[in-house]
mmCIF file of the N, C-alpha and C atoms, coordinates in Angstrom:
data_MODEL
# 
_entry.id   MODEL 
# 
loop_
_atom_site.group_PDB 
_atom_site.id 
_atom_site.type_symbol 
_atom_site.label_atom_id 
_atom_site.label_alt_id 
_atom_site.label_comp_id 
_atom_site.label_asym_id 
_atom_site.label_entity_id 
_atom_site.label_seq_id 
_atom_site.pdbx_PDB_ins_code 
_atom_site.Cartn_x 
_atom_site.Cartn_y 
_atom_site.Cartn_z 
_atom_site.occupancy 
_atom_site.B_iso_or_equiv 
_atom_site.pdbx_formal_charge 
_atom_site.auth_seq_id 
_atom_site.auth_comp_id 
_atom_site.auth_asym_id 
_atom_site.auth_atom_id 
_atom_site.pdbx_PDB_model_num 
ATOM 1   N N  . MET A 1 1  ? 149.294 128.297 172.079 1.00 0.00 ? 1  MET A N  1 
ATOM 2   C CA . MET A 1 1  ? 148.363 127.503 171.844 1.00 0.00 ? 1  MET A CA 1 
ATOM 3   C C  . MET A 1 1  ? 147.634 125.979 172.039 1.00 0.00 ? 1  MET A C  1 
ATOM 4   N N  . THR A 1 2  ? 146.875 125.786 172.189 1.00 0.00 ? 2  THR A N  1 
ATOM 5   C CA . THR A 1 2  ? 146.649 124.570 172.708 1.00 0.00 ? 2  THR A CA 1 
ATOM 6   C C  . THR A 1 2  ? 145.525 123.927 172.040 1.00 0.00 ? 2  THR A C  1 
ATOM 7   N N  . VAL A 1 3  ? 145.457 124.238 170.861 1.00 0.00 ? 3  VAL A N  1 
ATOM 8   C CA . VAL A 1 3  ? 144.722 124.194 169.557 1.00 0.00 ? 3  VAL A CA 1 
ATOM 9   C C  . VAL A 1 3  ? 145.591 123.649 168.442 1.00 0.00 ? 3  VAL A C  1 
ATOM 10  N N  . GLU A 1 4  ? 145.518 122.725 167.843 1.00 0.00 ? 4  GLU A N  1 
ATOM 11  C CA . GLU A 1 4  ? 146.782 122.176 167.102 1.00 0.00 ? 4  GLU A CA 1 
ATOM 12  C C  . GLU A 1 4  ? 146.027 121.935 165.716 1.00 0.00 ? 4  GLU A C  1 
ATOM 13  N N  . VAL A 1 5  ? 146.123 122.712 164.650 1.00 0.00 ? 5  VAL A N  1 
ATOM 14  C CA . VAL A 1 5  ? 145.673 122.315 163.534 1.00 0.00 ? 5  VAL A CA 1 
ATOM 15  C C  . VAL A 1 5  ? 146.695 122.112 162.541 1.00 0.00 ? 5  VAL A C  1 
ATOM 16  N N  . GLY A 1 6  ? 147.405 121.147 162.046 1.00 0.00 ? 6  GLY A N  1 
ATOM 17  C CA . GLY A 1 6  ? 148.155 120.995 161.548 1.00 0.00 ? 6  GLY A CA 1 
ATOM 18  C C  . GLY A 1 6  ? 147.516 120.242 160.028 1.00 0.00 ? 6  GLY A C  1 
ATOM 19  N N  . SER A 1 7  ? 148.128 119.664 159.424 1.00 0.00 ? 7  SER A N  1 
ATOM 20  C CA . SER A 1 7  ? 148.025 118.663 158.069 1.00 0.00 ? 7  SER A CA 1 
ATOM 21  C C  . SER A 1 7  ? 147.488 117.565 158.407 1.00 0.00 ? 7  SER A C  1 
ATOM 22  N N  . GLY A 1 8  ? 147.467 117.135 159.460 1.00 0.00 ? 8  GLY A N  1 
ATOM 23  C CA . GLY A 1 8  ? 147.274 116.009 159.737 1.00 0.00 ? 8  GLY A CA 1 
ATOM 24  C C  . GLY A 1 8  ? 145.614 115.320 159.675 1.00 0.00 ? 8  GLY A C  1 
ATOM 25  N N  . ALA A 1 9  ? 144.794 114.376 159.939 1.00 0.00 ? 9  ALA A N  1 
ATOM 26  C CA . ALA A 1 9  ? 143.290 114.486 159.872 1.00 0.00 ? 9  ALA A CA 1 
ATOM 27  C C  . ALA A 1 9  ? 142.505 114.906 160.884 1.00 0.00 ? 9  ALA A C  1 
ATOM 28  N N  . ALA A 1 10 ? 143.452 115.159 162.341 1.00 0.00 ? 10 ALA A N  1 
ATOM 29  C CA . ALA A 1 10 ? 142.094 115.972 163.268 1.00 0.00 ? 10 ALA A CA 1 
ATOM 30  C C  . ALA A 1 10 ? 142.768 116.395 163.894 1.00 0.00 ? 10 ALA A C  1 
ATOM 31  N N  . ILE A 1 11 ? 142.181 118.014 164.425 1.00 0.00 ? 11 ILE A N  1 
ATOM 32  C CA . ILE A 1 11 ? 142.628 118.545 165.307 1.00 0.00 ? 11 ILE A CA 1 
ATOM 33  C C  . ILE A 1 11 ? 142.572 118.560 166.994 1.00 0.00 ? 11 ILE A C  1 
ATOM 34  N N  . ARG A 1 12 ? 144.058 119.042 167.347 1.00 0.00 ? 12 ARG A N  1 
ATOM 35  C CA . ARG A 1 12 ? 144.123 118.210 168.657 1.00 0.00 ? 12 ARG A CA 1 
ATOM 36  C C  . ARG A 1 12 ? 144.063 119.236 169.395 1.00 0.00 ? 12 ARG A C  1 
ATOM 37  N N  . LEU A 1 13 ? 143.625 118.972 170.680 1.00 0.00 ? 13 LEU A N  1 
ATOM 38  C CA . LEU A 1 13 ? 143.496 119.704 171.949 1.00 0.00 ? 13 LEU A CA 1 
ATOM 39  C C  . LEU A 1 13 ? 144.597 119.453 172.974 1.00 0.00 ? 13 LEU A C  1 
ATOM 40  N N  . THR A 1 14 ? 145.026 120.031 173.353 1.00 0.00 ? 14 THR A N  1 
ATOM 41  C CA . THR A 1 14 ? 145.804 119.783 174.410 1.00 0.00 ? 14 THR A CA 1 
ATOM 42  C C  . THR A 1 14 ? 146.331 120.731 175.789 1.00 0.00 ? 14 THR A C  1 
ATOM 43  N N  . ASN A 1 15 ? 146.712 119.546 176.990 1.00 0.00 ? 15 ASN A N  1 
ATOM 44  C CA . ASN A 1 15 ? 146.751 120.957 178.252 1.00 0.00 ? 15 ASN A CA 1 
ATOM 45  C C  . ASN A 1 15 ? 144.798 121.384 178.439 1.00 0.00 ? 15 ASN A C  1 
ATOM 46  N N  . VAL A 1 16 ? 145.851 122.737 179.084 1.00 0.00 ? 16 VAL A N  1 
ATOM 47  C CA . VAL A 1 16 ? 144.437 123.713 179.161 1.00 0.00 ? 16 VAL A CA 1 
ATOM 48  C C  . VAL A 1 16 ? 143.907 124.268 178.393 1.00 0.00 ? 16 VAL A C  1 
ATOM 49  N N  . CYS A 1 17 ? 142.990 124.180 177.636 1.00 0.00 ? 17 CYS A N  1 
ATOM 50  C CA . CYS A 1 17 ? 142.317 125.017 176.729 1.00 0.00 ? 17 CYS A CA 1 
ATOM 51  C C  . CYS A 1 17 ? 141.722 126.338 177.074 1.00 0.00 ? 17 CYS A C  1 
ATOM 52  N N  . PRO A 1 18 ? 142.372 127.281 176.794 1.00 0.00 ? 18 PRO A N  1 
ATOM 53  C CA . PRO A 1 18 ? 141.773 128.315 177.246 1.00 0.00 ? 18 PRO A CA 1 
ATOM 54  C C  . PRO A 1 18 ? 140.752 129.009 176.166 1.00 0.00 ? 18 PRO A C  1 
ATOM 55  N N  . LEU A 1 19 ? 140.030 130.483 176.782 1.00 0.00 ? 19 LEU A N  1 
ATOM 56  C CA . LEU A 1 19 ? 139.135 131.015 176.492 1.00 0.00 ? 19 LEU A CA 1 
ATOM 57  C C  . LEU A 1 19 ? 139.771 131.212 174.756 1.00 0.00 ? 19 LEU A C  1 
ATOM 58  N N  . GLU A 1 20 ? 140.809 131.986 174.548 1.00 0.00 ? 20 GLU A N  1 
ATOM 59  C CA . GLU A 1 20 ? 141.218 132.027 173.724 1.00 0.00 ? 20 GLU A CA 1 
ATOM 60  C C  . GLU A 1 20 ? 141.716 130.987 172.420 1.00 0.00 ? 20 GLU A C  1 
ATOM 61  N N  . ASP A 1 21 ? 141.200 129.825 172.908 1.00 0.00 ? 21 ASP A N  1 
ATOM 62  C CA . ASP A 1 21 ? 141.574 128.336 171.683 1.00 0.00 ? 21 ASP A CA 1 
ATOM 63  C C  . ASP A 1 21 ? 140.010 128.173 170.860 1.00 0.00 ? 21 ASP A C  1 
ATOM 64  N N  . ALA A 1 22 ? 138.779 129.030 171.594 1.00 0.00 ? 22 ALA A N  1 
ATOM 65  C CA . ALA A 1 22 ? 137.323 128.859 170.889 1.00 0.00 ? 22 ALA A CA 1 
ATOM 66  C C  . ALA A 1 22 ? 137.538 129.196 169.699 1.00 0.00 ? 22 ALA A C  1 
ATOM 67  N N  . GLU A 1 23 ? 137.638 130.568 169.455 1.00 0.00 ? 23 GLU A N  1 
ATOM 68  C CA . GLU A 1 23 ? 137.817 131.404 167.914 1.00 0.00 ? 23 GLU A CA 1 
ATOM 69  C C  . GLU A 1 23 ? 138.615 129.932 167.028 1.00 0.00 ? 23 GLU A C  1 
ATOM 70  N N  . PRO A 1 24 ? 139.919 129.908 167.380 1.00 0.00 ? 24 PRO A N  1 
ATOM 71  C CA . PRO A 1 24 ? 140.628 129.424 166.372 1.00 0.00 ? 24 PRO A CA 1 
ATOM 72  C C  . PRO A 1 24 ? 140.358 127.679 165.845 1.00 0.00 ? 24 PRO A C  1 
ATOM 73  N N  . LEU A 1 25 ? 139.756 126.800 167.395 1.00 0.00 ? 25 LEU A N  1 
ATOM 74  C CA . LEU A 1 25 ? 138.631 125.703 166.980 1.00 0.00 ? 25 LEU A CA 1 
ATOM 75  C C  . LEU A 1 25 ? 137.761 125.935 165.519 1.00 0.00 ? 25 LEU A C  1 
ATOM 76  N N  . LEU A 1 26 ? 137.411 126.426 166.459 1.00 0.00 ? 26 LEU A N  1 
ATOM 77  C CA . LEU A 1 26 ? 135.618 127.065 165.466 1.00 0.00 ? 26 LEU A CA 1 
ATOM 78  C C  . LEU A 1 26 ? 135.753 127.284 164.045 1.00 0.00 ? 26 LEU A C  1 
ATOM 79  N N  . GLN A 1 27 ? 137.138 128.320 163.797 1.00 0.00 ? 27 GLN A N  1 
ATOM 80  C CA . GLN A 1 27 ? 137.639 128.505 162.452 1.00 0.00 ? 27 GLN A CA 1 
ATOM 81  C C  . GLN A 1 27 ? 137.656 126.962 161.810 1.00 0.00 ? 27 GLN A C  1 
ATOM 82  N N  . ALA A 1 28 ? 138.694 126.323 162.324 1.00 0.00 ? 28 ALA A N  1 
ATOM 83  C CA . ALA A 1 28 ? 139.139 125.045 161.829 1.00 0.00 ? 28 ALA A CA 1 
ATOM 84  C C  . ALA A 1 28 ? 138.078 124.001 161.291 1.00 0.00 ? 28 ALA A C  1 
ATOM 85  N N  . LEU A 1 29 ? 137.512 123.820 162.519 1.00 0.00 ? 29 LEU A N  1 
ATOM 86  C CA . LEU A 1 29 ? 136.411 123.165 162.142 1.00 0.00 ? 29 LEU A CA 1 
ATOM 87  C C  . LEU A 1 29 ? 135.420 123.161 161.089 1.00 0.00 ? 29 LEU A C  1 
ATOM 88  N N  . LEU A 1 30 ? 134.722 124.660 160.947 1.00 0.00 ? 30 LEU A N  1 
ATOM 89  C CA . LEU A 1 30 ? 134.240 125.802 159.759 1.00 0.00 ? 30 LEU A CA 1 
ATOM 90  C C  . LEU A 1 30 ? 135.069 125.226 159.222 1.00 0.00 ? 30 LEU A C  1 
ATOM 91  N N  . ALA A 1 31 ? 136.162 125.401 158.238 1.00 0.00 ? 31 ALA A N  1 
ATOM 92  C CA . ALA A 1 31 ? 137.143 125.052 157.398 1.00 0.00 ? 31 ALA A CA 1 
ATOM 93  C C  . ALA A 1 31 ? 137.216 123.740 156.861 1.00 0.00 ? 31 ALA A C  1 
ATOM 94  N N  . SER A 1 32 ? 136.695 123.049 157.548 1.00 0.00 ? 32 SER A N  1 
ATOM 95  C CA . SER A 1 32 ? 136.989 121.286 157.609 1.00 0.00 ? 32 SER A CA 1 
ATOM 96  C C  . SER A 1 32 ? 136.000 120.121 157.646 1.00 0.00 ? 32 SER A C  1 
ATOM 97  N N  . PRO A 1 33 ? 134.464 121.063 157.565 1.00 0.00 ? 33 PRO A N  1 
ATOM 98  C CA . PRO A 1 33 ? 133.849 119.869 157.917 1.00 0.00 ? 33 PRO A CA 1 
ATOM 99  C C  . PRO A 1 33 ? 133.965 118.214 158.047 1.00 0.00 ? 33 PRO A C  1 
ATOM 100 N N  . GLY A 1 34 ? 133.526 118.013 158.870 1.00 0.00 ? 34 GLY A N  1 
ATOM 101 C CA . GLY A 1 34 ? 134.132 116.351 159.220 1.00 0.00 ? 34 GLY A CA 1 
ATOM 102 C C  . GLY A 1 34 ? 135.399 116.139 159.328 1.00 0.00 ? 34 GLY A C  1 
ATOM 103 N N  . ARG A 1 35 ? 135.952 117.539 160.062 1.00 0.00 ? 35 ARG A N  1 
ATOM 104 C CA . ARG A 1 35 ? 137.373 117.132 160.389 1.00 0.00 ? 35 ARG A CA 1 
ATOM 105 C C  . ARG A 1 35 ? 137.302 116.594 162.132 1.00 0.00 ? 35 ARG A C  1 
ATOM 106 N N  . GLN A 1 36 ? 137.919 115.648 162.682 1.00 0.00 ? 36 GLN A N  1 
ATOM 107 C CA . GLN A 1 36 ? 138.250 114.976 163.766 1.00 0.00 ? 36 GLN A CA 1 
ATOM 108 C C  . GLN A 1 36 ? 138.636 115.999 164.639 1.00 0.00 ? 36 GLN A C  1 
ATOM 109 N N  . VAL A 1 37 ? 138.027 115.741 165.865 1.00 0.00 ? 37 VAL A N  1 
ATOM 110 C CA . VAL A 1 37 ? 138.914 116.542 166.598 1.00 0.00 ? 37 VAL A CA 1 
ATOM 111 C C  . VAL A 1 37 ? 139.458 115.321 168.158 1.00 0.00 ? 37 VAL A C  1 
ATOM 112 N N  . ASP A 1 38 ? 141.072 115.151 168.143 1.00 0.00 ? 38 ASP A N  1 
ATOM 113 C CA . ASP A 1 38 ? 141.182 114.376 169.560 1.00 0.00 ? 38 ASP A CA 1 
ATOM 114 C C  . ASP A 1 38 ? 141.594 115.272 170.622 1.00 0.00 ? 38 ASP A C  1 
ATOM 115 N N  . TRP A 1 39 ? 140.890 115.010 171.479 1.00 0.00 ? 39 TRP A N  1 
ATOM 116 C CA . TRP A 1 39 ? 141.117 115.927 172.710 1.00 0.00 ? 39 TRP A CA 1 
ATOM 117 C C  . TRP A 1 39 ? 141.558 114.779 173.985 1.00 0.00 ? 39 TRP A C  1 
ATOM 118 N N  . SER A 1 40 ? 142.039 113.813 173.723 1.00 0.00 ? 40 SER A N  1 
ATOM 119 C CA . SER A 1 40 ? 142.899 112.660 174.922 1.00 0.00 ? 40 SER A CA 1 
ATOM 120 C C  . SER A 1 40 ? 143.814 113.283 175.721 1.00 0.00 ? 40 SER A C  1 
ATOM 121 N N  . GLY A 1 41 ? 144.338 114.227 174.432 1.00 0.00 ? 41 GLY A N  1 
ATOM 122 C CA . GLY A 1 41 ? 145.579 115.265 175.694 1.00 0.00 ? 41 GLY A CA 1 
ATOM 123 C C  . GLY A 1 41 ? 144.741 116.465 176.576 1.00 0.00 ? 41 GLY A C  1 
ATOM 124 N N  . CYS A 1 42 ? 143.571 116.830 176.219 1.00 0.00 ? 42 CYS A N  1 
ATOM 125 C CA . CYS A 1 42 ? 143.150 117.823 176.838 1.00 0.00 ? 42 CYS A CA 1 
ATOM 126 C C  . CYS A 1 42 ? 142.907 117.650 178.188 1.00 0.00 ? 42 CYS A C  1 
ATOM 127 N N  . LYS A 1 43 ? 143.542 118.350 179.500 1.00 0.00 ? 43 LYS A N  1 
ATOM 128 C CA . LYS A 1 43 ? 143.257 118.644 180.619 1.00 0.00 ? 43 LYS A CA 1 
ATOM 129 C C  . LYS A 1 43 ? 141.966 118.841 181.179 1.00 0.00 ? 43 LYS A C  1 
ATOM 130 N N  . THR A 1 44 ? 141.370 120.043 180.669 1.00 0.00 ? 44 THR A N  1 
ATOM 131 C CA . THR A 1 44 ? 140.446 120.885 180.866 1.00 0.00 ? 44 THR A CA 1 
ATOM 132 C C  . THR A 1 44 ? 140.199 121.879 179.334 1.00 0.00 ? 44 THR A C  1 
ATOM 133 N N  . ALA A 1 45 ? 138.959 122.220 179.574 1.00 0.00 ? 45 ALA A N  1 
ATOM 134 C CA . ALA A 1 45 ? 138.890 123.225 178.663 1.00 0.00 ? 45 ALA A CA 1 
ATOM 135 C C  . ALA A 1 45 ? 137.905 124.052 179.308 1.00 0.00 ? 45 ALA A C  1 
ATOM 136 N N  . HIS A 1 46 ? 137.681 125.751 178.712 1.00 0.00 ? 46 HIS A N  1 
ATOM 137 C CA . HIS A 1 46 ? 137.254 127.343 179.029 1.00 0.00 ? 46 HIS A CA 1 
ATOM 138 C C  . HIS A 1 46 ? 135.728 126.665 178.190 1.00 0.00 ? 46 HIS A C  1 
ATOM 139 N N  . THR A 1 47 ? 134.844 127.240 179.007 1.00 0.00 ? 47 THR A N  1 
ATOM 140 C CA . THR A 1 47 ? 133.054 126.879 178.254 1.00 0.00 ? 47 THR A CA 1 
ATOM 141 C C  . THR A 1 47 ? 133.106 127.098 177.251 1.00 0.00 ? 47 THR A C  1 
ATOM 142 N N  . ALA A 1 48 ? 133.654 128.014 176.749 1.00 0.00 ? 48 ALA A N  1 
ATOM 143 C CA . ALA A 1 48 ? 133.710 128.922 174.900 1.00 0.00 ? 48 ALA A CA 1 
ATOM 144 C C  . ALA A 1 48 ? 134.061 127.816 174.478 1.00 0.00 ? 48 ALA A C  1 
ATOM 145 N N  . VAL A 1 49 ? 135.029 127.080 174.648 1.00 0.00 ? 49 VAL A N  1 
ATOM 146 C CA . VAL A 1 49 ? 135.929 126.032 173.718 1.00 0.00 ? 49 VAL A CA 1 
ATOM 147 C C  . VAL A 1 49 ? 134.676 124.612 173.800 1.00 0.00 ? 49 VAL A C  1 
ATOM 148 N N  . VAL A 1 50 ? 134.519 124.019 174.929 1.00 0.00 ? 50 VAL A N  1 
ATOM 149 C CA . VAL A 1 50 ? 133.383 123.437 175.552 1.00 0.00 ? 50 VAL A CA 1 
ATOM 150 C C  . VAL A 1 50 ? 131.655 123.896 174.425 1.00 0.00 ? 50 VAL A C  1 
ATOM 151 N N  . GLN A 1 51 ? 131.718 125.227 173.993 1.00 0.00 ? 51 GLN A N  1 
ATOM 152 C CA . GLN A 1 51 ? 130.571 125.158 173.297 1.00 0.00 ? 51 GLN A CA 1 
ATOM 153 C C  . GLN A 1 51 ? 130.192 125.192 172.161 1.00 0.00 ? 51 GLN A C  1 
ATOM 154 N N  . VAL A 1 52 ? 131.545 125.473 171.278 1.00 0.00 ? 52 VAL A N  1 
ATOM 155 C CA . VAL A 1 52 ? 132.098 125.386 170.174 1.00 0.00 ? 52 VAL A CA 1 
ATOM 156 C C  . VAL A 1 52 ? 131.636 123.833 169.861 1.00 0.00 ? 52 VAL A C  1 
ATOM 157 N N  . LEU A 1 53 ? 132.383 122.744 170.958 1.00 0.00 ? 53 LEU A N  1 
ATOM 158 C CA . LEU A 1 53 ? 132.614 121.450 170.247 1.00 0.00 ? 53 LEU A CA 1 
ATOM 159 C C  . LEU A 1 53 ? 130.767 120.835 170.456 1.00 0.00 ? 53 LEU A C  1 
ATOM 160 N N  . LEU A 1 54 ? 130.335 121.798 171.247 1.00 0.00 ? 54 LEU A N  1 
ATOM 161 C CA . LEU A 1 54 ? 128.713 121.399 171.431 1.00 0.00 ? 54 LEU A CA 1 
ATOM 162 C C  . LEU A 1 54 ? 128.095 121.866 170.643 1.00 0.00 ? 54 LEU A C  1 
ATOM 163 N N  . ALA A 1 55 ? 128.261 122.666 169.812 1.00 0.00 ? 55 ALA A N  1 
ATOM 164 C CA . ALA A 1 55 ? 127.699 123.503 168.442 1.00 0.00 ? 55 ALA A CA 1 
ATOM 165 C C  . ALA A 1 55 ? 127.798 122.645 166.956 1.00 0.00 ? 55 ALA A C  1 
ATOM 166 N N  . ILE A 1 56 ? 129.174 122.427 166.780 1.00 0.00 ? 56 ILE A N  1 
ATOM 167 C CA . ILE A 1 56 ? 129.558 121.881 165.762 1.00 0.00 ? 56 ILE A CA 1 
ATOM 168 C C  . ILE A 1 56 ? 129.563 120.029 165.660 1.00 0.00 ? 56 ILE A C  1 
ATOM 169 N N  . ARG A 1 57 ? 130.069 119.512 167.048 1.00 0.00 ? 57 ARG A N  1 
ATOM 170 C CA . ARG A 1 57 ? 129.677 117.937 167.488 1.00 0.00 ? 57 ARG A CA 1 
ATOM 171 C C  . ARG A 1 57 ? 130.815 117.232 166.367 1.00 0.00 ? 57 ARG A C  1 
ATOM 172 N N  . PRO A 1 58 ? 131.889 117.520 166.572 1.00 0.00 ? 58 PRO A N  1 
ATOM 173 C CA . PRO A 1 58 ? 132.319 116.866 165.649 1.00 0.00 ? 58 PRO A CA 1 
ATOM 174 C C  . PRO A 1 58 ? 132.704 115.596 166.198 1.00 0.00 ? 58 PRO A C  1 
ATOM 175 N N  . ALA A 1 59 ? 133.641 114.530 165.309 1.00 0.00 ? 59 ALA A N  1 
ATOM 176 C CA . ALA A 1 59 ? 133.271 113.350 165.854 1.00 0.00 ? 59 ALA A CA 1 
ATOM 177 C C  . ALA A 1 59 ? 135.081 113.385 166.485 1.00 0.00 ? 59 ALA A C  1 
ATOM 178 N N  . MET A 1 60 ? 134.802 113.146 167.732 1.00 0.00 ? 60 MET A N  1 
ATOM 179 C CA . MET A 1 60 ? 135.948 113.112 168.704 1.00 0.00 ? 60 MET A CA 1 
ATOM 180 C C  . MET A 1 60 ? 136.707 111.751 168.730 1.00 0.00 ? 60 MET A C  1 
ATOM 181 N N  . ILE A 1 61 ? 138.016 112.254 169.015 1.00 0.00 ? 61 ILE A N  1 
ATOM 182 C CA . ILE A 1 61 ? 139.039 110.824 169.253 1.00 0.00 ? 61 ILE A CA 1 
ATOM 183 C C  . ILE A 1 61 ? 139.837 110.471 170.778 1.00 0.00 ? 61 ILE A C  1 
ATOM 184 N N  . GLY A 1 62 ? 139.934 109.542 171.803 1.00 0.00 ? 62 GLY A N  1 
ATOM 185 C CA . GLY A 1 62 ? 139.812 109.908 172.866 1.00 0.00 ? 62 GLY A CA 1 
ATOM 186 C C  . GLY A 1 62 ? 138.789 110.309 174.065 1.00 0.00 ? 62 GLY A C  1 
ATOM 187 N N  . GLN A 1 63 ? 139.333 109.900 175.412 1.00 0.00 ? 63 GLN A N  1 
ATOM 188 C CA . GLN A 1 63 ? 138.961 110.958 176.250 1.00 0.00 ? 63 GLN A CA 1 
ATOM 189 C C  . GLN A 1 63 ? 139.480 111.774 176.683 1.00 0.00 ? 63 GLN A C  1 
ATOM 190 N N  . PRO A 1 64 ? 138.825 113.248 177.561 1.00 0.00 ? 64 PRO A N  1 
ATOM 191 C CA . PRO A 1 64 ? 139.693 114.200 177.787 1.00 0.00 ? 64 PRO A CA 1 
ATOM 192 C C  . PRO A 1 64 ? 140.312 113.510 179.238 1.00 0.00 ? 64 PRO A C  1 
ATOM 193 N N  . SER A 1 65 ? 141.789 113.800 179.921 1.00 0.00 ? 65 SER A N  1 
ATOM 194 C CA . SER A 1 65 ? 141.831 113.182 181.617 1.00 0.00 ? 65 SER A CA 1 
ATOM 195 C C  . SER A 1 65 ? 141.120 113.785 182.376 1.00 0.00 ? 65 SER A C  1 
ATOM 196 N N  . SER A 1 66 ? 140.319 115.043 182.091 1.00 0.00 ? 66 SER A N  1 
ATOM 197 C CA . SER A 1 66 ? 139.430 115.448 182.979 1.00 0.00 ? 66 SER A CA 1 
ATOM 198 C C  . SER A 1 66 ? 137.888 114.725 183.475 1.00 0.00 ? 66 SER A C  1 
ATOM 199 N N  . GLN A 1 67 ? 137.942 114.109 184.447 1.00 0.00 ? 67 GLN A N  1 
ATOM 200 C CA . GLN A 1 67 ? 136.492 113.510 184.888 1.00 0.00 ? 67 GLN A CA 1 
ATOM 201 C C  . GLN A 1 67 ? 135.290 114.282 184.660 1.00 0.00 ? 67 GLN A C  1 
ATOM 202 N N  . PHE A 1 68 ? 135.382 115.781 184.812 1.00 0.00 ? 68 PHE A N  1 
ATOM 203 C CA . PHE A 1 68 ? 134.446 116.546 184.583 1.00 0.00 ? 68 PHE A CA 1 
ATOM 204 C C  . PHE A 1 68 ? 134.335 116.464 183.083 1.00 0.00 ? 68 PHE A C  1 
ATOM 205 N N  . LEU A 1 69 ? 134.969 116.497 182.025 1.00 0.00 ? 69 LEU A N  1 
ATOM 206 C CA . LEU A 1 69 ? 134.605 116.753 180.688 1.00 0.00 ? 69 LEU A CA 1 
ATOM 207 C C  . LEU A 1 69 ? 134.465 115.241 180.362 1.00 0.00 ? 69 LEU A C  1 
ATOM 208 N N  . GLN A 1 70 ? 134.613 114.201 180.727 1.00 0.00 ? 70 GLN A N  1 
ATOM 209 C CA . GLN A 1 70 ? 134.061 112.794 180.639 1.00 0.00 ? 70 GLN A CA 1 
ATOM 210 C C  . GLN A 1 70 ? 133.308 112.722 180.862 1.00 0.00 ? 70 GLN A C  1 
ATOM 211 N N  . THR A 1 71 ? 133.074 113.448 182.440 1.00 0.00 ? 71 THR A N  1 
ATOM 212 C CA . THR A 1 71 ? 131.130 112.578 182.733 1.00 0.00 ? 71 THR A CA 1 
ATOM 213 C C  . THR A 1 71 ? 130.242 113.314 182.199 1.00 0.00 ? 71 THR A C  1 
ATOM 214 N N  . TRP A 1 72 ? 130.395 114.758 181.757 1.00 0.00 ? 72 TRP A N  1 
ATOM 215 C CA . TRP A 1 72 ? 129.127 115.778 181.590 1.00 0.00 ? 72 TRP A CA 1 
ATOM 216 C C  . TRP A 1 72 ? 129.181 116.539 180.223 1.00 0.00 ? 72 TRP A C  1 
ATOM 217 N N  . VAL A 1 73 ? 130.440 116.601 179.354 1.00 0.00 ? 73 VAL A N  1 
ATOM 218 C CA . VAL A 1 73 ? 130.217 117.084 178.180 1.00 0.00 ? 73 VAL A CA 1 
ATOM 219 C C  . VAL A 1 73 ? 130.288 116.056 177.325 1.00 0.00 ? 73 VAL A C  1 
ATOM 220 N N  . GLU A 1 74 ? 131.757 115.014 177.325 1.00 0.00 ? 74 GLU A N  1 
ATOM 221 C CA . GLU A 1 74 ? 131.611 114.129 176.485 1.00 0.00 ? 74 GLU A CA 1 
ATOM 222 C C  . GLU A 1 74 ? 130.332 113.472 175.693 1.00 0.00 ? 74 GLU A C  1 
ATOM 223 N N  . PRO A 1 75 ? 129.647 112.520 176.589 1.00 0.00 ? 75 PRO A N  1 
ATOM 224 C CA . PRO A 1 75 ? 128.021 112.381 176.558 1.00 0.00 ? 75 PRO A CA 1 
ATOM 225 C C  . PRO A 1 75 ? 127.251 113.478 175.381 1.00 0.00 ? 75 PRO A C  1 
ATOM 226 N N  . LEU A 1 76 ? 127.505 114.771 175.866 1.00 0.00 ? 76 LEU A N  1 
ATOM 227 C CA . LEU A 1 76 ? 126.544 115.682 175.213 1.00 0.00 ? 76 LEU A CA 1 
ATOM 228 C C  . LEU A 1 76 ? 127.389 116.099 174.023 1.00 0.00 ? 76 LEU A C  1 
ATOM 229 N N  . ILE A 1 77 ? 128.679 115.737 173.712 1.00 0.00 ? 77 ILE A N  1 
ATOM 230 C CA . ILE A 1 77 ? 129.077 115.974 171.942 1.00 0.00 ? 77 ILE A CA 1 
ATOM 231 C C  . ILE A 1 77 ? 128.470 114.692 171.464 1.00 0.00 ? 77 ILE A C  1 
ATOM 232 N N  . ARG A 1 78 ? 128.586 113.481 172.008 1.00 0.00 ? 78 ARG A N  1 
ATOM 233 C CA . ARG A 1 78 ? 127.826 112.196 171.495 1.00 0.00 ? 78 ARG A CA 1 
ATOM 234 C C  . ARG A 1 78 ? 126.497 112.015 171.093 1.00 0.00 ? 78 ARG A C  1 
ATOM 235 N N  . GLY A 1 79 ? 126.213 113.063 171.669 1.00 0.00 ? 79 GLY A N  1 
ATOM 236 C CA . GLY A 1 79 ? 124.584 112.848 171.155 1.00 0.00 ? 79 GLY A CA 1 
ATOM 237 C C  . GLY A 1 79 ? 124.125 112.370 172.237 1.00 0.00 ? 79 GLY A C  1 
ATOM 238 N N  . ARG A 1 80 ? 124.502 111.512 173.474 1.00 0.00 ? 80 ARG A N  1 
ATOM 239 C CA . ARG A 1 80 ? 123.878 110.933 174.473 1.00 0.00 ? 80 ARG A CA 1 
ATOM 240 C C  . ARG A 1 80 ? 122.324 111.849 175.202 1.00 0.00 ? 80 ARG A C  1 
ATOM 241 N N  . ASP A 1 81 ? 121.793 111.783 175.869 1.00 0.00 ? 81 ASP A N  1 
ATOM 242 C CA . ASP A 1 81 ? 121.207 112.376 176.619 1.00 0.00 ? 81 ASP A CA 1 
ATOM 243 C C  . ASP A 1 81 ? 121.388 111.878 177.860 1.00 0.00 ? 81 ASP A C  1 
ATOM 244 N N  . ILE A 1 82 ? 122.176 112.904 178.946 1.00 0.00 ? 82 ILE A N  1 
ATOM 245 C CA . ILE A 1 82 ? 122.390 112.607 180.039 1.00 0.00 ? 82 ILE A CA 1 
ATOM 246 C C  . ILE A 1 82 ? 122.067 112.271 181.244 1.00 0.00 ? 82 ILE A C  1 
ATOM 247 N N  . ALA A 1 83 ? 120.543 113.238 180.917 1.00 0.00 ? 83 ALA A N  1 
ATOM 248 C CA . ALA A 1 83 ? 119.208 113.319 182.020 1.00 0.00 ? 83 ALA A CA 1 
ATOM 249 C C  . ALA A 1 83 ? 118.301 111.809 181.860 1.00 0.00 ? 83 ALA A C  1 
ATOM 250 N N  . ARG A 1 84 ? 118.840 111.053 181.060 1.00 0.00 ? 84 ARG A N  1 
ATOM 251 C CA . ARG A 1 84 ? 118.304 109.548 180.907 1.00 0.00 ? 84 ARG A CA 1 
ATOM 252 C C  . ARG A 1 84 ? 118.797 108.416 181.461 1.00 0.00 ? 84 ARG A C  1 
ATOM 253 N N  . ASP A 1 85 ? 120.281 108.868 181.241 1.00 0.00 ? 85 ASP A N  1 
ATOM 254 C CA . ASP A 1 85 ? 121.537 107.570 181.738 1.00 0.00 ? 85 ASP A CA 1 
ATOM 255 C C  . ASP A 1 85 ? 121.250 107.071 183.183 1.00 0.00 ? 85 ASP A C  1 
# 
């Protein structure tokens, strides 16, 4: 599993985050509102994982290594209107 939900402060997303990671990510974020997500080790993420991040909009730590996620997804999670940038 590429979603690491430990006792630390942040949930970590690492490598390629497949569809199966969406549910554990959602459950972890719902169980601990305000918990940060560190995606600096995330190479790519299934759209279901991205949808969880867009729905919850947790505070994000770092930048993913994927140029696509950096360009199109990160601004949306952080609340920026990419159509106006």
